Backbone of each chain as nested JSON, in Angstrom:
{
  "chains": [
    {"id": "A", "residues": [
      {"number": 1, "name": "MET", "atoms": {"N": [-0.464, -10.18, 119.466], "CA": [1.026, -10.44, 120.196], "C": [1.206, -11.568, 120.14]}},
      {"number": 2, "name": "PHE", "atoms": {"N": [3.215, -11.355, 120.758], "CA": [3.676, -12.241, 119.724], "C": [4.933, -13.262, 120.9]}},
      {"number": 3, "name": "LEU", "atoms": {"N": [4.639, -13.907, 121.159], "CA": [6.112, -14.833, 121.931], "C": [7.495, -14.23, 121.504]}},
      {"number": 4, "name": "ALA", "atoms": {"N": [8.048, -14.017, 121.757], "CA": [9.708, -13.876, 122.006], "C": [10.372, -13.69, 122.663]}},
      {"number": 5, "name": "ARG", "atoms": {"N": [12.215, -13.697, 122.578], "CA": [13.022, -14.034, 123.432], "C": [13.973, -12.649, 123.479]}},
      {"number": 6, "name": "VAL", "atoms": {"N": [14.082, -12.436, 125.063], "CA": [14.796, -11.068, 125.418], "C": [16.508, -11.399, 125.119]}},
      {"number": 7, "name": "VAL", "atoms": {"N": [16.501, -10.964, 124.087], "CA": [18.045, -11.181, 123.685], "C": [19.46, -9.922, 124.143]}},
      {"number": 8, "name": "ASN", "atoms": {"N": [18.871, -8.575, 124.186], "CA": [19.486, -7.328, 124.291], "C": [19.119, -6.157, 125.43]}},
      {"number": 9, "name": "LYS", "atoms": {"N": [19.509, -5.619, 125.815], "CA": [19.081, -4.315, 126.978], "C": [19.162, -3.494, 125.847]}},
      {"number": 10, "name": "VAL", "atoms": {"N": [18.47, -1.743, 125.77], "CA": [18.805, -0.912, 125.302], "C": [19.032, 0.164, 126.505]}},
      {"number": 11, "name": "THR", "atoms": {"N": [20.441, 0.781, 126.128], "CA": [20.443, 1.86, 127.852], "C": [20.727, 2.831, 126.353]}},
      {"number": 12, "name": "SER", "atoms": {"N": [20.192, 4.236, 126.734], "CA": [20.531, 5.882, 126.078], "C": [19.893, 6.739, 126.942]}},
      {"number": 13, "name": "SER", "atoms": {"N": [20.464, 7.829, 127.044], "CA": [20.8, 9.19, 127.822], "C": [19.518, 9.836, 127.017]}},
      {"number": 14, "name": "GLU", "atoms": {"N": [20.004, 9.859, 126.072], "CA": [18.745, 11.097, 124.93], "C": [17.577, 10.246, 124.755]}},
      {"number": 15, "name": "LYS", "atoms": {"N": [16.631, 10.388, 125.527], "CA": [15.521, 9.679, 124.768], "C": [13.868, 11.07, 125.081]}},
      {"number": 16, "name": "HIS", "atoms": {"N": [13.028, 10.153, 124.452], "CA": [11.596, 10.832, 124.697], "C": [11.648, 10.953, 126.387]}},
      {"number": 17, "name": "CYS", "atoms": {"N": [10.522, 11.765, 126.464], "CA": [10.446, 11.68, 128.08], "C": [9.527, 10.559, 128.568]}},
      {"number": 18, "name": "ALA", "atoms": {"N": [8.899, 10.022, 127.404], "CA": [8.266, 8.718, 128.21], "C": [8.883, 7.812, 128.239]}},
      {"number": 19, "name": "TYR", "atoms": {"N": [9.806, 7.919, 127.799], "CA": [11.14, 6.228, 128.113], "C": [11.786, 6.786, 129.229]}},
      {"number": 20, "name": "ASN", "atoms": {"N": [11.466, 7.72, 130.131], "CA": [12.011, 7.587, 130.982], "C": [12.282, 6.894, 132.301]}},
      {"number": 21, "name": "GLY", "atoms": {"N": [12.653, 6.125, 132.982], "CA": [12.788, 5.418, 134.165], "C": [12.542, 3.862, 133.367]}},
      {"number": 22, "name": "LYS", "atoms": {"N": [12.656, 3.71, 132.016], "CA": [11.536, 2.323, 131.536], "C": [13.049, 1.579, 131.32]}},
      {"number": 23, "name": "ILE", "atoms": {"N": [12.61, 0.288, 131.42], "CA": [13.983, -1.021, 130.898], "C": [13.226, -1.551, 129.143]}},
      {"number": 24, "name": "VAL", "atoms": {"N": [14.558, -0.764, 128.426], "CA": [13.878, -1.433, 126.995], "C": [14.814, -2.739, 126.437]}},
      {"number": 25, "name": "TYR", "atoms": {"N": [14.067, -3.408, 126.251], "CA": [15.062, -4.6, 125.822], "C": [14.795, -4.743, 124.089]}},
      {"number": 26, "name": "VAL", "atoms": {"N": [15.673, -5.135, 123.349], "CA": [15.638, -6.048, 121.961], "C": [14.546, -7.603, 122.368]}},
      {"number": 27, "name": "VAL", "atoms": {"N": [13.863, -7.694, 122.013], "CA": [13.624, -8.726, 121.858], "C": [13.5, -9.426, 120.179]}},
      {"number": 28, "name": "GLN", "atoms": {"N": [13.571, -10.995, 119.892], "CA": [13.833, -11.624, 119.063], "C": [12.11, -12.764, 118.739]}},
      {"number": 29, "name": "PRO", "atoms": {"N": [11.869, -12.138, 117.661], "CA": [9.744, -13.171, 118.198], "C": [10.967, -14.578, 117.588]}},
      {"number": 30, "name": "VAL", "atoms": {"N": [9.781, -15.355, 118.898], "CA": [10.009, -16.79, 118.631], "C": [8.734, -17.729, 117.98]}},
      {"number": 31, "name": "LEU", "atoms": {"N": [8.466, -19.011, 117.247], "CA": [7.065, -19.819, 116.796], "C": [7.047, -20.037, 118.42]}},
      {"number": 32, "name": "PRO", "atoms": {"N": [6.393, -20.906, 118.759], "CA": [5.636, -21.714, 120.028], "C": [6.625, -22.887, 119.838]}},
      {"number": 33, "name": "ASP", "atoms": {"N": [7.18, -23.129, 119.179], "CA": [8.437, -24.011, 119.692], "C": [10.315, -23.608, 119.367]}},
      {"number": 34, "name": "GLY", "atoms": {"N": [10.154, -21.915, 119.996], "CA": [11.09, -21.613, 120.251], "C": [12.02, -21.181, 119.171]}},
      {"number": 35, "name": "THR", "atoms": {"N": [11.729, -21.868, 118.219], "CA": [12.768, -21.663, 116.477], "C": [12.559, -19.678, 116.693]}},
      {"number": 36, "name": "ALA", "atoms": {"N": [13.532, -18.774, 116.063], "CA": [13.307, -17.631, 115.712], "C": [13.174, -17.384, 114.609]}},
      {"number": 37, "name": "GLU", "atoms": {"N": [11.861, -16.343, 114.912], "CA": [11.751, -16.27, 113.254], "C": [11.023, -14.96, 112.877]}},
      {"number": 38, "name": "GLY", "atoms": {"N": [11.403, -14.143, 112.028], "CA": [11.229, -12.466, 112.002], "C": [12.209, -11.483, 112.298]}},
      {"number": 39, "name": "SER", "atoms": {"N": [12.397, -10.158, 111.882], "CA": [13.041, -9.289, 112.903], "C": [13.003, -9.306, 114.163]}},
      {"number": 40, "name": "GLU", "atoms": {"N": [13.912, -8.414, 115.056], "CA": [13.976, -8.518, 116.073], "C": [13.274, -6.77, 116.376]}},
      {"number": 41, "name": "TRP", "atoms": {"N": [12.243, -6.751, 117.81], "CA": [11.449, -5.594, 118.096], "C": [12.121, -5.145, 119.256]}},
      {"number": 42, "name": "ILE", "atoms": {"N": [11.77, -3.961, 119.238], "CA": [12.147, -2.949, 120.56], "C": [10.816, -3.335, 121.612]}},
      {"number": 43, "name": "ALA", "atoms": {"N": [11.299, -3.416, 122.575], "CA": [9.956, -3.675, 123.468], "C": [9.85, -2.703, 125.1]}},
      {"number": 44, "name": "ILE", "atoms": {"N": [9.699, -2.447, 125.607], "CA": [9.326, -1.811, 127.046], "C": [9.111, -2.839, 127.858]}},
      {"number": 45, "name": "ASP", "atoms": {"N": [9.764, -2.918, 129.027], "CA": [9.936, -4.128, 130.053], "C": [8.827, -3.231, 130.904]}},
      {"number": 46, "name": "TYR", "atoms": {"N": [7.565, -4.68, 131.229], "CA": [6.428, -3.804, 131.699], "C": [6.22, -4.73, 133.533]}},
      {"number": 47, "name": "VAL", "atoms": {"N": [7.362, -6.332, 133.123], "CA": [6.546, -6.912, 134.065], "C": [7.95, -7.529, 134.765]}},
      {"number": 48, "name": "GLY", "atoms": {"N": [9.372, -6.784, 134.205], "CA": [10.733, -7.296, 135.041], "C": [11.101, -8.146, 134.419]}},
      {"number": 49, "name": "ALA", "atoms": {"N": [10.949, -8.281, 132.969], "CA": [11.994, -9.443, 132.615], "C": [13.255, -9.602, 132.196]}},
      {"number": 50, "name": "GLY", "atoms": {"N": [13.618, -10.752, 132.261], "CA": [15.208, -10.646, 132.053], "C": [16.146, -10.781, 130.523]}},
      {"number": 51, "name": "ILE", "atoms": {"N": [17.096, -10.952, 130.431], "CA": [17.706, -11.22, 129.652], "C": [17.696, -12.995, 129.337]}},
      {"number": 52, "name": "GLY", "atoms": {"N": [17.15, -13.508, 127.993], "CA": [16.781, -15.008, 127.957], "C": [15.639, -15.374, 128.276]}},
      {"number": 53, "name": "ASP", "atoms": {"N": [15.049, -14.365, 129.146], "CA": [13.451, -14.646, 129.309], "C": [12.653, -15.243, 128.179]}},
      {"number": 54, "name": "ILE", "atoms": {"N": [11.479, -16.2, 128.512], "CA": [10.885, -15.862, 126.074], "C": [9.291, -15.193, 127.229]}},
      {"number": 55, "name": "VAL", "atoms": {"N": [9.215, -14.175, 126.749], "CA": [7.617, -13.256, 127.358], "C": [6.968, -12.839, 125.947]}},
      {"number": 56, "name": "VAL", "atoms": {"N": [5.415, -12.449, 126.278], "CA": [4.617, -12.535, 125.623], "C": [4.898, -10.777, 124.874]}},
      {"number": 57, "name": "CYS", "atoms": {"N": [5.038, -9.929, 124.046], "CA": [5.231, -8.509, 123.368], "C": [3.806, -8.622, 123.171]}},
      {"number": 58, "name": "GLY", "atoms": {"N": [3.399, -7.202, 122.873], "CA": [2.592, -6.685, 121.982], "C": [2.056, -5.777, 122.543]}},
      {"number": 59, "name": "GLY", "atoms": {"N": [0.893, -5.02, 122.012], "CA": [0.439, -3.755, 122.061], "C": [-0.51, -3.038, 121.362]}},
      {"number": 60, "name": "ALA", "atoms": {"N": [-1.472, -2.726, 121.324], "CA": [-2.363, -1.495, 119.881], "C": [-1.942, -0.178, 120.501]}},
      {"number": 61, "name": "PRO", "atoms": {"N": [-2.369, 0.356, 119.483], "CA": [-2.073, 1.982, 118.774], "C": [-2.271, 2.553, 120.823]}},
      {"number": 62, "name": "GLY", "atoms": {"N": [-2.0, 3.784, 121.111], "CA": [-2.271, 3.876, 122.448], "C": [-2.504, 3.413, 123.449]}},
      {"number": 63, "name": "VAL", "atoms": {"N": [-2.262, 2.183, 123.458], "CA": [-2.169, 1.545, 124.97], "C": [-1.681, 1.83, 125.777]}},
      {"number": 64, "name": "ALA", "atoms": {"N": [0.274, 2.27, 125.028], "CA": [1.115, 2.754, 126.396], "C": [0.621, 3.84, 126.496]}},
      {"number": 65, "name": "LYS", "atoms": {"N": [-0.581, 5.016, 126.165], "CA": [-0.207, 6.034, 127.034], "C": [-1.593, 5.961, 128.193]}},
      {"number": 66, "name": "SER", "atoms": {"N": [-1.923, 4.885, 128.002], "CA": [-3.259, 4.474, 129.759], "C": [-1.85, 3.535, 130.145]}},
      {"number": 67, "name": "VAL", "atoms": {"N": [-1.245, 2.667, 129.845], "CA": [-0.701, 1.953, 130.705], "C": [0.194, 2.555, 131.706]}},
      {"number": 68, "name": "PHE", "atoms": {"N": [1.104, 3.461, 131.086], "CA": [2.271, 4.081, 131.989], "C": [1.291, 5.706, 132.372]}},
      {"number": 69, "name": "ASN", "atoms": {"N": [0.027, 5.804, 131.818], "CA": [-0.696, 7.028, 132.757], "C": [0.224, 8.377, 132.397]}},
      {"number": 70, "name": "LEU", "atoms": {"N": [0.899, 8.347, 130.997], "CA": [1.339, 9.283, 130.574], "C": [0.447, 10.447, 129.334]}},
      {"number": 71, "name": "ASP", "atoms": {"N": [0.587, 11.866, 129.272], "CA": [-0.266, 12.281, 128.124], "C": [0.042, 12.333, 126.662]}},
      {"number": 72, "name": "MET", "atoms": {"N": [1.458, 12.436, 126.412], "CA": [1.694, 11.784, 125.128], "C": [2.892, 10.005, 125.349]}},
      {"number": 73, "name": "ALA", "atoms": {"N": [3.15, 9.053, 124.789], "CA": [3.83, 8.077, 124.804], "C": [4.0, 7.557, 123.553]}},
      {"number": 74, "name": "PRO", "atoms": {"N": [4.992, 7.834, 123.161], "CA": [5.428, 7.295, 121.701], "C": [5.787, 5.988, 122.195]}},
      {"number": 75, "name": "ILE", "atoms": {"N": [5.354, 4.959, 122.422], "CA": [5.776, 3.804, 122.754], "C": [4.331, 2.835, 122.332]}},
      {"number": 76, "name": "ARG", "atoms": {"N": [4.904, 1.657, 121.215], "CA": [3.965, 0.184, 120.794], "C": [4.074, -0.403, 121.387]}},
      {"number": 77, "name": "THR", "atoms": {"N": [5.114, -1.07, 121.53], "CA": [5.874, -3.083, 121.886], "C": [6.101, -2.537, 123.352]}},
      {"number": 78, "name": "LEU", "atoms": {"N": [5.092, -3.363, 124.061], "CA": [5.053, -3.342, 125.854], "C": [5.682, -5.053, 125.837]}},
      {"number": 79, "name": "ILE", "atoms": {"N": [6.136, -5.426, 126.676], "CA": [6.528, -6.629, 127.369], "C": [5.318, -6.592, 129.137]}},
      {"number": 80, "name": "MET", "atoms": {"N": [4.211, -7.665, 127.865], "CA": [3.365, -7.836, 129.006], "C": [3.526, -9.361, 129.983]}},
      {"number": 81, "name": "ALA", "atoms": {"N": [3.576, -9.803, 129.895], "CA": [3.851, -11.397, 130.178], "C": [5.583, -12.21, 130.026]}},
      {"number": 82, "name": "ILE", "atoms": {"N": [5.729, -12.998, 131.849], "CA": [6.918, -14.188, 131.079], "C": [6.634, -14.886, 131.453]}},
      {"number": 83, "name": "VAL", "atoms": {"N": [6.404, -16.08, 129.676], "CA": [5.999, -17.146, 129.947], "C": [6.369, -18.301, 130.544]}},
      {"number": 84, "name": "ASP", "atoms": {"N": [5.877, -19.248, 131.566], "CA": [6.16, -20.124, 132.087], "C": [6.206, -21.366, 131.413]}},
      {"number": 85, "name": "LYS", "atoms": {"N": [5.33, -21.61, 130.894], "CA": [5.451, -22.877, 129.677], "C": [4.471, -22.487, 128.747]}},
      {"number": 86, "name": "VAL", "atoms": {"N": [4.807, -23.745, 127.751], "CA": [3.799, -23.121, 126.29], "C": [3.677, -24.607, 126.116]}},
      {"number": 87, "name": "ASP", "atoms": {"N": [2.035, -25.033, 125.557], "CA": [1.405, -26.047, 125.517], "C": [1.357, -26.236, 124.311]}},
      {"number": 88, "name": "TYR", "atoms": {"N": [2.657, -26.766, 122.972], "CA": [1.912, -26.052, 121.619], "C": [1.442, -27.736, 120.455]}},
      {"number": 89, "name": "ARG", "atoms": {"N": [1.017, -27.745, 119.755], "CA": [0.794, -28.767, 118.645], "C": [0.316, -28.025, 117.676]}},
      {"number": 90, "name": "ASP", "atoms": {"N": [1.195, -28.103, 116.701], "CA": [1.215, -27.945, 115.737], "C": [-0.58, -28.397, 114.356]}},
      {"number": 91, "name": "ILE", "atoms": {"N": [-0.607, -28.005, 113.047], "CA": [-1.746, -28.63, 113.023], "C": [-1.345, -28.206, 111.346]}}
    ]},
    {"id": "B", "residues": [
      {"number": 1, "name": "MET", "atoms": {"N": [-11.528, -8.577, 111.401], "CA": [-11.795, -9.944, 111.943], "C": [-10.362, -11.085, 111.053]}},
      {"number": 2, "name": "LYS", "atoms": {"N": [-10.263, -12.408, 111.938], "CA": [-9.79, -13.404, 111.401], "C": [-10.342, -14.229, 112.033]}},
      {"number": 3, "name": "LEU", "atoms": {"N": [-10.003, -15.583, 111.373], "CA": [-10.331, -17.312, 111.222], "C": [-8.752, -17.761, 112.094]}},
      {"number": 4, "name": "GLY", "atoms": {"N": [-9.152, -18.436, 113.278], "CA": [-7.633, -18.558, 113.481], "C": [-8.144, -20.086, 114.639]}},
      {"number": 5, "name": "VAL", "atoms": {"N": [-7.193, -21.149, 114.326], "CA": [-7.711, -22.659, 115.297], "C": [-6.843, -22.068, 116.53]}},
      {"number": 6, "name": "VAL", "atoms": {"N": [-7.125, -22.766, 117.351], "CA": [-6.838, -22.521, 118.732], "C": [-5.453, -24.351, 118.96]}},
      {"number": 7, "name": "THR", "atoms": {"N": [-4.184, -23.543, 118.804], "CA": [-3.029, -24.525, 118.877], "C": [-2.283, -24.959, 119.968]}},
      {"number": 8, "name": "GLY", "atoms": {"N": [-2.739, -23.944, 121.038], "CA": [-1.724, -23.93, 122.374], "C": [-1.992, -23.349, 123.493]}},
      {"number": 9, "name": "VAL", "atoms": {"N": [-1.801, -23.485, 124.347], "CA": [-1.315, -22.529, 125.205], "C": [-0.521, -21.751, 125.929]}},
      {"number": 10, "name": "VAL", "atoms": {"N": [-0.236, -20.675, 126.542], "CA": [0.584, -20.164, 127.152], "C": [0.304, -19.787, 128.527]}},
      {"number": 11, "name": "TRP", "atoms": {"N": [1.414, -20.168, 129.61], "CA": [1.295, -20.451, 130.884], "C": [1.801, -19.241, 131.301]}},
      {"number": 12, "name": "ALA", "atoms": {"N": [1.662, -18.083, 132.059], "CA": [2.186, -17.013, 132.374], "C": [1.716, -16.765, 133.914]}},
      {"number": 13, "name": "SER", "atoms": {"N": [2.571, -16.521, 134.679], "CA": [2.259, -16.687, 136.24], "C": [2.831, -15.05, 136.118]}},
      {"number": 14, "name": "LYS", "atoms": {"N": [3.684, -14.544, 136.099], "CA": [3.738, -12.562, 135.994], "C": [3.765, -12.085, 134.46]}},
      {"number": 15, "name": "LYS", "atoms": {"N": [2.619, -11.236, 135.188], "CA": [2.333, -10.899, 133.407], "C": [1.071, -9.379, 134.16]}},
      {"number": 16, "name": "VAL", "atoms": {"N": [0.91, -8.612, 133.174], "CA": [0.286, -7.385, 133.701], "C": [-1.076, -7.424, 134.423]}},
      {"number": 17, "name": "LYS", "atoms": {"N": [-1.894, -6.684, 135.023], "CA": [-2.636, -7.084, 136.07], "C": [-4.063, -7.095, 135.17]}},
      {"number": 18, "name": "GLU", "atoms": {"N": [-4.094, -6.29, 134.213], "CA": [-5.142, -6.432, 133.523], "C": [-4.782, -8.255, 133.222]}},
      {"number": 19, "name": "LEU", "atoms": {"N": [-4.12, -9.195, 133.065], "CA": [-4.517, -9.913, 132.002], "C": [-4.988, -11.013, 133.145]}},
      {"number": 20, "name": "ASP", "atoms": {"N": [-5.152, -11.076, 134.453], "CA": [-4.848, -12.021, 135.656], "C": [-6.51, -12.624, 135.334]}},
      {"number": 21, "name": "GLY", "atoms": {"N": [-6.576, -14.054, 135.05], "CA": [-7.382, -14.24, 135.513], "C": [-7.739, -14.737, 133.632]}},
      {"number": 22, "name": "CYS", "atoms": {"N": [-6.769, -14.369, 132.993], "CA": [-7.511, -14.228, 131.325], "C": [-6.553, -15.5, 131.23]}},
      {"number": 23, "name": "ARG", "atoms": {"N": [-6.793, -16.565, 129.725], "CA": [-6.423, -16.934, 129.751], "C": [-5.638, -16.724, 128.021]}},
      {"number": 24, "name": "MET", "atoms": {"N": [-4.399, -17.193, 127.582], "CA": [-3.983, -16.435, 126.427], "C": [-3.494, -17.723, 125.882]}},
      {"number": 25, "name": "TYR", "atoms": {"N": [-4.201, -17.849, 124.608], "CA": [-3.989, -18.865, 123.53], "C": [-2.759, -18.709, 122.721]}},
      {"number": 26, "name": "ILE", "atoms": {"N": [-2.458, -19.815, 121.615], "CA": [-1.87, -19.68, 120.69], "C": [-2.593, -20.153, 119.05]}},
      {"number": 27, "name": "LEU", "atoms": {"N": [-2.863, -18.8, 118.326], "CA": [-3.821, -18.967, 117.703], "C": [-2.889, -19.272, 115.722]}},
      {"number": 28, "name": "GLN", "atoms": {"N": [-3.509, -20.524, 115.497], "CA": [-2.516, -20.497, 114.076], "C": [-3.711, -20.098, 112.867]}},
      {"number": 29, "name": "PRO", "atoms": {"N": [-3.488, -18.648, 112.445], "CA": [-4.505, -17.813, 111.124], "C": [-5.226, -19.001, 110.53]}},
      {"number": 30, "name": "VAL", "atoms": {"N": [-6.015, -19.276, 109.807], "CA": [-6.239, -19.977, 109.013], "C": [-7.243, -19.661, 108.09]}},
      {"number": 31, "name": "SER", "atoms": {"N": [-7.423, -19.878, 106.802], "CA": [-8.57, -19.346, 105.388], "C": [-9.528, -20.637, 105.655]}},
      {"number": 32, "name": "VAL", "atoms": {"N": [-11.016, -20.292, 105.094], "CA": [-11.868, -20.924, 105.622], "C": [-12.132, -22.477, 105.183]}},
      {"number": 33, "name": "ASP", "atoms": {"N": [-10.489, -22.838, 104.407], "CA": [-10.883, -24.452, 104.355], "C": [-9.871, -25.384, 104.879]}},
      {"number": 34, "name": "GLY", "atoms": {"N": [-9.142, -23.631, 106.449], "CA": [-8.475, -24.966, 107.037], "C": [-6.937, -24.462, 106.293]}},
      {"number": 35, "name": "ASN", "atoms": {"N": [-6.294, -23.939, 105.633], "CA": [-5.368, -23.686, 104.884], "C": [-4.396, -22.748, 105.606]}},
      {"number": 36, "name": "LYS", "atoms": {"N": [-3.531, -22.887, 106.58], "CA": [-2.5, -21.585, 107.67], "C": [-2.347, -20.408, 106.28]}},
      {"number": 37, "name": "THR", "atoms": {"N": [-2.176, -18.739, 106.922], "CA": [-2.065, -18.372, 106.514], "C": [-0.906, -17.549, 107.171]}},
      {"number": 38, "name": "ASP", "atoms": {"N": [-1.291, -17.343, 108.11], "CA": [-0.154, -16.068, 108.874], "C": [0.728, -17.003, 109.497]}},
      {"number": 39, "name": "PRO", "atoms": {"N": [1.948, -16.296, 110.813], "CA": [2.256, -17.561, 111.125], "C": [1.37, -17.213, 112.774]}},
      {"number": 40, "name": "PRO", "atoms": {"N": [2.052, -18.146, 113.577], "CA": [1.046, -18.17, 114.777], "C": [1.328, -17.004, 115.602]}},
      {"number": 41, "name": "LEU", "atoms": {"N": [0.137, -16.978, 116.715], "CA": [0.003, -15.552, 117.315], "C": [-0.702, -15.676, 118.342]}},
      {"number": 42, "name": "VAL", "atoms": {"N": [-0.277, -15.165, 119.84], "CA": [-0.698, -14.857, 120.804], "C": [-1.796, -14.459, 121.53]}},
      {"number": 43, "name": "ALA", "atoms": {"N": [-3.27, -14.781, 121.423], "CA": [-4.288, -14.004, 121.776], "C": [-5.392, -14.216, 122.88]}},
      {"number": 44, "name": "ALA", "atoms": {"N": [-5.73, -13.222, 123.724], "CA": [-6.203, -13.459, 124.752], "C": [-7.811, -13.831, 125.14]}},
      {"number": 45, "name": "ASP", "atoms": {"N": [-8.091, -14.668, 125.935], "CA": [-9.612, -14.921, 125.605], "C": [-10.462, -14.81, 127.128]}},
      {"number": 46, "name": "PRO", "atoms": {"N": [-10.462, -13.215, 126.991], "CA": [-11.783, -12.69, 128.422], "C": [-12.283, -13.679, 128.392]}},
      {"number": 47, "name": "LYS", "atoms": {"N": [-12.716, -13.656, 127.615], "CA": [-14.914, -14.318, 127.955], "C": [-14.096, -15.856, 128.161]}},
      {"number": 48, "name": "ASN", "atoms": {"N": [-13.603, -16.667, 127.861], "CA": [-13.549, -17.89, 128.159], "C": [-14.405, -18.931, 126.597]}},
      {"number": 49, "name": "ILE", "atoms": {"N": [-14.117, -18.002, 125.991], "CA": [-14.362, -18.405, 124.722], "C": [-14.128, -20.253, 124.132]}},
      {"number": 50, "name": "ALA", "atoms": {"N": [-12.535, -19.99, 124.067], "CA": [-11.914, -21.02, 123.463], "C": [-11.598, -22.283, 124.244]}},
      {"number": 51, "name": "SER", "atoms": {"N": [-11.212, -22.849, 123.526], "CA": [-10.007, -24.364, 124.48], "C": [-9.523, -24.849, 123.257]}},
      {"number": 52, "name": "GLY", "atoms": {"N": [-9.015, -25.716, 123.548], "CA": [-7.712, -26.472, 122.491], "C": [-8.081, -27.496, 121.301]}},
      {"number": 53, "name": "GLY", "atoms": {"N": [-7.458, -26.636, 119.986], "CA": [-8.17, -27.082, 118.849], "C": [-9.573, -26.844, 117.784]}},
      {"number": 54, "name": "ASP", "atoms": {"N": [-9.823, -25.561, 119.023], "CA": [-11.454, -24.54, 119.078], "C": [-10.821, -23.884, 117.115]}},
      {"number": 55, "name": "THR", "atoms": {"N": [-11.803, -23.618, 116.285], "CA": [-11.89, -22.641, 115.415], "C": [-12.17, -21.403, 116.181]}},
      {"number": 56, "name": "VAL", "atoms": {"N": [-11.62, -20.259, 116.062], "CA": [-12.635, -19.114, 116.406], "C": [-12.225, -17.996, 115.449]}},
      {"number": 57, "name": "VAL", "atoms": {"N": [-13.061, -16.992, 115.956], "CA": [-12.835, -15.532, 115.451], "C": [-12.042, -15.011, 116.228]}},
      {"number": 58, "name": "TYR", "atoms": {"N": [-11.222, -14.009, 115.56], "CA": [-10.2, -13.193, 116.824], "C": [-10.407, -11.853, 115.839]}},
      {"number": 59, "name": "VAL", "atoms": {"N": [-10.165, -11.165, 117.227], "CA": [-9.703, -9.648, 116.743], "C": [-8.46, -8.977, 116.802]}},
      {"number": 60, "name": "THR", "atoms": {"N": [-7.988, -8.015, 116.479], "CA": [-6.556, -7.814, 116.213], "C": [-6.673, -5.815, 116.933]}},
      {"number": 61, "name": "SER", "atoms": {"N": [-6.084, -4.974, 116.897], "CA": [-5.313, -4.1, 117.391], "C": [-5.673, -3.142, 118.607]}},
      {"number": 62, "name": "THR", "atoms": {"N": [-6.397, -2.005, 118.398], "CA": [-6.726, -1.108, 119.603], "C": [-8.635, -2.012, 119.766]}},
      {"number": 63, "name": "ASP", "atoms": {"N": [-9.181, -2.991, 119.201], "CA": [-10.102, -3.319, 119.181], "C": [-10.289, -4.522, 120.34]}},
      {"number": 64, "name": "ALA", "atoms": {"N": [-9.34, -5.086, 119.995], "CA": [-8.659, -6.431, 121.26], "C": [-9.086, -6.109, 122.654]}},
      {"number": 65, "name": "ALA", "atoms": {"N": [-8.549, -5.108, 122.758], "CA": [-9.012, -4.385, 124.549], "C": [-10.633, -4.117, 124.485]}},
      {"number": 66, "name": "GLN", "atoms": {"N": [-11.408, -4.222, 123.75], "CA": [-12.795, -3.858, 124.068], "C": [-12.972, -5.181, 123.89]}},
      {"number": 67, "name": "ALA", "atoms": {"N": [-12.759, -5.861, 123.989], "CA": [-13.184, -7.183, 124.525], "C": [-13.131, -7.545, 125.962]}},
      {"number": 68, "name": "PHE", "atoms": {"N": [-12.635, -6.987, 126.919], "CA": [-12.42, -6.668, 128.331], "C": [-13.716, -5.987, 128.939]}},
      {"number": 69, "name": "ASP", "atoms": {"N": [-13.906, -6.227, 129.647], "CA": [-15.155, -5.661, 131.003], "C": [-14.562, -4.361, 130.802]}},
      {"number": 70, "name": "SER", "atoms": {"N": [-13.633, -4.228, 130.867], "CA": [-12.984, -3.224, 131.992], "C": [-12.861, -1.841, 130.531]}},
      {"number": 71, "name": "GLY", "atoms": {"N": [-12.634, -2.775, 129.608], "CA": [-12.497, -1.724, 128.162], "C": [-11.043, -1.81, 127.855]}},
      {"number": 72, "name": "PHE", "atoms": {"N": [-10.099, -2.074, 129.004], "CA": [-9.049, -1.868, 128.412], "C": [-8.149, -2.843, 129.192]}},
      {"number": 73, "name": "ALA", "atoms": {"N": [-7.235, -3.294, 127.835], "CA": [-6.294, -4.329, 128.202], "C": [-4.764, -4.183, 127.691]}},
      {"number": 74, "name": "PRO", "atoms": {"N": [-3.846, -3.714, 127.909], "CA": [-2.497, -3.793, 126.871], "C": [-2.414, -4.756, 125.78]}},
      {"number": 75, "name": "VAL", "atoms": {"N": [-3.369, -5.571, 125.127], "CA": [-3.156, -6.76, 124.118], "C": [-4.05, -6.381, 123.027]}},
      {"number": 76, "name": "ASN", "atoms": {"N": [-3.433, -6.664, 122.019], "CA": [-3.828, -6.43, 120.665], "C": [-4.34, -7.994, 119.51]}},
      {"number": 77, "name": "ALA", "atoms": {"N": [-4.783, -8.983, 120.324], "CA": [-5.268, -9.559, 120.139], "C": [-6.437, -10.499, 121.156]}},
      {"number": 78, "name": "SER", "atoms": {"N": [-7.752, -10.756, 120.529], "CA": [-8.901, -11.38, 121.78], "C": [-9.292, -12.321, 121.062]}},
      {"number": 79, "name": "ILE", "atoms": {"N": [-9.693, -13.209, 121.205], "CA": [-10.719, -14.349, 120.756], "C": [-12.113, -13.724, 121.074]}},
      {"number": 80, "name": "VAL", "atoms": {"N": [-13.002, -13.686, 119.999], "CA": [-14.339, -13.401, 120.554], "C": [-15.66, -13.957, 119.99]}},
      {"number": 81, "name": "ALA", "atoms": {"N": [-14.828, -14.758, 118.739], "CA": [-16.245, -15.735, 119.105], "C": [-15.862, -17.137, 118.604]}},
      {"number": 82, "name": "LEU", "atoms": {"N": [-16.45, -18.214, 118.968], "CA": [-16.252, -19.537, 118.944], "C": [-17.062, -19.696, 117.263]}},
      {"number": 83, "name": "VAL", "atoms": {"N": [-16.191, -20.247, 116.349], "CA": [-17.34, -21.089, 115.483], "C": [-17.331, -22.391, 115.318]}},
      {"number": 84, "name": "ASP", "atoms": {"N": [-19.318, -22.381, 115.269], "CA": [-19.842, -24.121, 115.204], "C": [-19.527, -24.37, 113.403]}},
      {"number": 85, "name": "GLU", "atoms": {"N": [-19.696, -23.626, 112.839], "CA": [-20.099, -24.232, 111.248], "C": [-19.394, -23.002, 110.677]}},
      {"number": 86, "name": "ILE", "atoms": {"N": [-19.301, -23.593, 109.449], "CA": [-19.434, -22.205, 107.97], "C": [-19.598, -23.081, 107.393]}},
      {"number": 87, "name": "SER", "atoms": {"N": [-20.74, -22.375, 106.726], "CA": [-21.493, -23.474, 105.185], "C": [-21.417, -22.166, 103.916]}}
    ]}
  ]
}
């Protein structure tokens, strides 16, 4: 799982049925101190995140199928937590 | 599985229900001699094994969900062991 900042929202009318009714965000992975790092990911929102939030994203293969209890779910990255605070000390 | 050092804690009141009561740590993947190997990641600690500064073993991908008693959580990194010594 990785920390990321929600930067954009993706809306699409043509999509796989597993994406129906789901909010799709563009998230920018960030290091614990907030600096952006790496390329952007697309993530399905699961906890009501908004643009600008720092969130925890991730998900293992096949997890979305059971989270959304669908028979087929081509979804890999989920937003699973909205971060209130990060205590961090580099080594 | 890999070695990592706990370098931070993530506090999140709003999260998926499977992560309720489960701490999330920031891990810095390290080699045996303590050098950084990959960028930091967030790992769940369902068994309350770790605390700040500890060297731990963590597992990734689908097996990470097996660290939870329910055998299911939408996570892909879990702490599974506390390293006392590497000899």
